[in-house]
C-alpha positions in Angstrom: -44.6 46.4 -73.1 -47.2 44.2 -74.7 -44.6 43.1 -77.3 -42.1 42.3 -74.6 -44.7 40.1 -72.7 -45.6 38.2 -75.9 -41.9 37.5 -76.7 -41.2 36.4 -73.2 -44.3 34.1 -73.3 -43.1 32.5 -76.5 -39.6 32.0 -75.1 -41.0 30.4 -72.0 -43.2 28.1 -74.0 -40.2 27.1 -76.1 -38.1 26.3 -73.1 -40.9 24.4 -71.5 -41.3 22.3 -74.7 -37.6 21.5 -74.8 -37.5 20.5 -71.2 -40.5 18.3 -71.7 -39.1 16.3 -74.6 -37.2 13.7 -72.4 -40.4 13.1 -70.4 -42.5 12.9 -73.5 -40.0 10.4 -75.1 -39.9 8.3 -71.9 -43.7 8.3 -71.7 -43.9 7.3 -75.3 -41.4 4.5 -74.8 -43.2 3.2 -71.7 -46.6 3.4 -73.5 -45.2 1.5 -76.5 -43.8 -1.2 -74.3 -47.1 -1.3 -72.3 -49.1 -2.1 -75.5 -46.7 -4.8 -76.8 -47.9 -8.3 -76.1 -51.6 -7.7 -76.8 -53.7 -10.8 -77.5 -54.5 -9.8 -81.1 -50.8 -10.3 -82.1 -49.8 -13.5 -83.9 -48.7 -16.5 -81.8 -45.3 -16.2 -80.1 -42.3 -17.7 -81.7 -38.8 -18.3 -80.3 -35.6 -19.6 -81.7 -32.2 -20.5 -80.3 -31.5 -21.2 -76.6 -32.1 -19.4 -73.4 -28.5 -18.2 -73.6 -28.4 -17.2 -77.3 -31.8 -16.8 -78.9 -34.7 -14.4 -79.6 -38.4 -14.0 -79.2 -41.1 -12.5 -81.4 -44.7 -11.7 -80.5 -43.9 -12.1 -76.8 -46.6 -12.0 -74.2 -46.6 -11.1 -70.5 -48.5 -11.7 -67.4 -50.8 -9.0 -66.0 -49.0 -6.7 -63.6 -51.1 -8.3 -60.8 -53.7 -10.9 -60.3 -55.7 -12.6 -57.5 -52.6 -14.1 -55.8 -49.6 -12.6 -57.6 -47.9 -9.4 -58.7 -44.9 -8.3 -60.7 -41.7 -7.5 -58.8 -41.5 -3.9 -60.0 -43.7 -1.4 -61.9 -40.5 0.0 -63.3 -39.3 -3.4 -64.5 -42.8 -4.2 -65.9 -43.1 -0.9 -67.8 -39.6 -1.1 -69.2 -40.4 -4.4 -70.9 -38.4 -6.9 -68.8 -41.3 -9.3 -68.1 -42.1 -10.8 -71.5 -42.1 -14.5 -72.3 -43.4 -16.9 -74.9 -47.2 -17.0 -75.0 -47.4 -20.7 -74.0 -45.1 -20.0 -71.0 -47.2 -17.1 -70.0 -50.4 -19.2 -70.1 -48.7 -22.0 -68.1 -47.6 -19.5 -65.4 -51.1 -18.0 -65.2 -52.6 -21.5 -64.9 -50.2 -22.4 -62.1 -51.2 -19.4 -60.1 -54.9 -20.2 -60.6 -54.3 -23.8 -59.5 -52.5 -22.7 -56.3 -55.3 -20.2 -55.6 -57.9 -23.0 -55.5 -55.8 -25.0 -53.0 -54.3 -22.2 -50.9 -56.0 -18.9 -51.5 -54.2 -17.1 -48.7 -50.8 -17.4 -50.4 -49.2 -14.5 -52.3 -46.5 -14.7 -55.0 -44.2 -12.3 -56.7 -42.8 -13.0 -60.2 -39.5 -11.4 -61.5 -38.0 -11.0 -64.8 -38.7 -12.8 -68.1 -37.3 -11.5 -71.4 -37.4 -8.4 -73.6 -40.3 -8.4 -76.0 -37.8 -9.3 -78.8 -35.6 -11.5 -76.6 -31.8 -11.3 -76.7 -29.4 -10.4 -73.9 -31.2 -9.3 -70.7 -28.4 -7.9 -68.6 -27.2 -9.0 -66.0 -28.8 -12.5 -66.7 -26.8 -15.1 -68.6 -30.1 -16.7 -69.9 -33.6 -15.2 -70.5 -32.8 -14.7 -74.2 -35.7 -16.5 -75.9 -38.8 -16.1 -73.7 -38.5 -19.5 -72.0 -36.9 -18.4 -68.7 -38.8 -16.8 -65.8 -37.7 -15.8 -62.4 -40.0 -16.2 -59.4 -39.2 -14.6 -56.0 -39.5 -17.0 -53.1 -42.8 -16.8 -51.2 -42.3 -15.5 -47.7 -43.7 -15.5 -44.2 -42.8 -13.5 -41.2 -41.4 -15.1 -38.0 -45.0 -15.0 -36.7 -46.2 -17.0 -39.6 -48.0 -14.2 -41.5 -47.9 -14.3 -45.3 -45.4 -11.7 -46.6 -44.0 -10.6 -49.9 -40.5 -9.9 -51.1 -39.4 -6.3 -50.2 -38.5 -4.6 -53.5 -36.8 -1.3 -53.9 -34.0 0.4 -55.9 -31.8 -0.1 -52.9 -31.9 -3.9 -53.1 -31.7 -4.2 -56.9 -35.4 -4.6 -57.1 -35.3 -7.6 -54.8 -32.5 -9.4 -56.5 -29.9 -8.5 -53.8 -32.0 -9.6 -50.8 -30.0 -12.4 -49.1 -31.2 -15.4 -47.1 -29.1 -17.6 -44.8 -28.8 -21.4 -45.2 -32.0 -21.8 -43.2 -33.9 -19.5 -45.5 -34.1 -16.5 -43.1 -33.5 -12.8 -43.7 -34.3 -10.7 -40.6 -38.0 -11.2 -39.8 -38.6 -13.0 -43.0 -38.6 -16.7 -43.7 -38.9 -18.5 -47.0 -42.2 -20.4 -47.2 -40.7 -23.6 -48.7 -44.1 -25.4 -48.6 -45.7 -22.6 -50.7 -42.7 -22.6 -53.1 -43.0 -26.4 -53.6 -46.7 -26.1 -54.1 -46.2 -23.6 -56.8 -43.5 -25.7 -58.6 -45.8 -28.8 -58.5 -48.7 -26.8 -60.0 -46.3 -25.1 -62.5 -45.2 -28.6 -63.7 -48.8 -29.6 -64.1 -49.7 -26.4 -66.0 -46.6 -26.7 -68.3 -47.7 -30.2 -69.4 -51.2 -28.8 -70.0 -49.8 -26.4 -72.5 -47.4 -28.8 -74.2 -44.4 -27.6 -72.3 -42.2 -29.0 -69.6 -40.2 -27.6 -66.7 -36.8 -28.3 -68.1 -34.7 -26.9 -65.2 -35.0 -25.2 -61.9 -32.2 -23.1 -60.5 -32.4 -22.6 -56.7 -29.6 -22.3 -54.1 -28.2 -25.8 -53.4 -28.0 -25.1 -49.6 -31.7 -24.3 -49.6 -32.9 -27.2 -51.7 -33.0 -29.7 -48.8 -35.5 -27.5 -47.0 -37.7 -27.5 -50.1 -37.6 -31.2 -50.6 -38.3 -31.8 -46.9 -41.9 -30.3 -47.2 -44.9 -32.4 -48.1 -45.3 -30.9 -51.6 -41.5 -30.8 -52.0 -41.3 -34.6 -51.7 -43.2 -34.7 -55.0 -40.5 -32.8 -56.8 -37.7 -35.2 -56.1 -37.0 -37.1 -59.4 -39.8 -35.1 -61.1 -38.0 -31.8 -61.8 -34.4 -31.2 -62.6 -32.6 -28.9 -60.2 -29.2 -27.4 -61.0 -26.7 -28.4 -58.3 -24.7 -25.1 -58.2 -25.4 -22.0 -60.1 -22.9 -19.3 -61.2 -24.8 -16.8 -59.0 -26.5 -17.7 -55.7 -30.2 -18.0 -56.3 -31.6 -17.7 -52.7 -34.2 -14.9 -53.1 -35.6 -16.3 -56.3 -36.0 -19.6 -58.3 -35.2 -19.5 -62.0 -37.3 -21.8 -64.2 -36.4 -22.8 -67.8 -39.2 -24.2 -69.9 -38.8 -26.6 -72.7 -41.0 -27.4 -75.7 -41.9 -23.8 -76.7 -39.4 -23.3 -79.5 -40.1 -26.4 -81.4 
């Protein structure tokens, strides 16, 4: 009887160990991704283009800060939010600049690149750490500051749709806050030897952006793509220049 119990116990432990292997592997992978991008790594390097390039020693933003957060913990842990170190520093600086002017605003950033760059499906770009997605800042119809609703049911926010007035249910794009962020992002990029090379945002929504007080500063200062291959209404895609030499 004692022998039977011992054998059963060993079998149970073996089964438990085998069943635990996928979870252990996943935890190890997430842990490895989490530790990549530490500040003791050599400076970031990128080559090629945003469409066909790669990144080494990528960095990433903190998961959250005083006035910002990542779009998804899953996306963050899986390694889809890396970028060139200078780009990361410019983005952090832009959020800090906005916080001093409008501390009540909240921002959500989206995907960047893999730690090593390359194809980041389903994006056409994001290959060399110089492309970053930012979800549009939001307010409710009552004027309260809101954040992009993100879940697996709306492709982590990327399938949320806004009409040509920037409305989606009770939510409204805060075009003034978006323009302020782009203005400060442009300032911060120059501070780190970069430039905002291109902004991709829905062409039907661009007039609302330029009609704001801060948006008037963007006209002629930043280059906006006229029409993208995919409608960019819930986020604005920013390509940075100057990081790859």
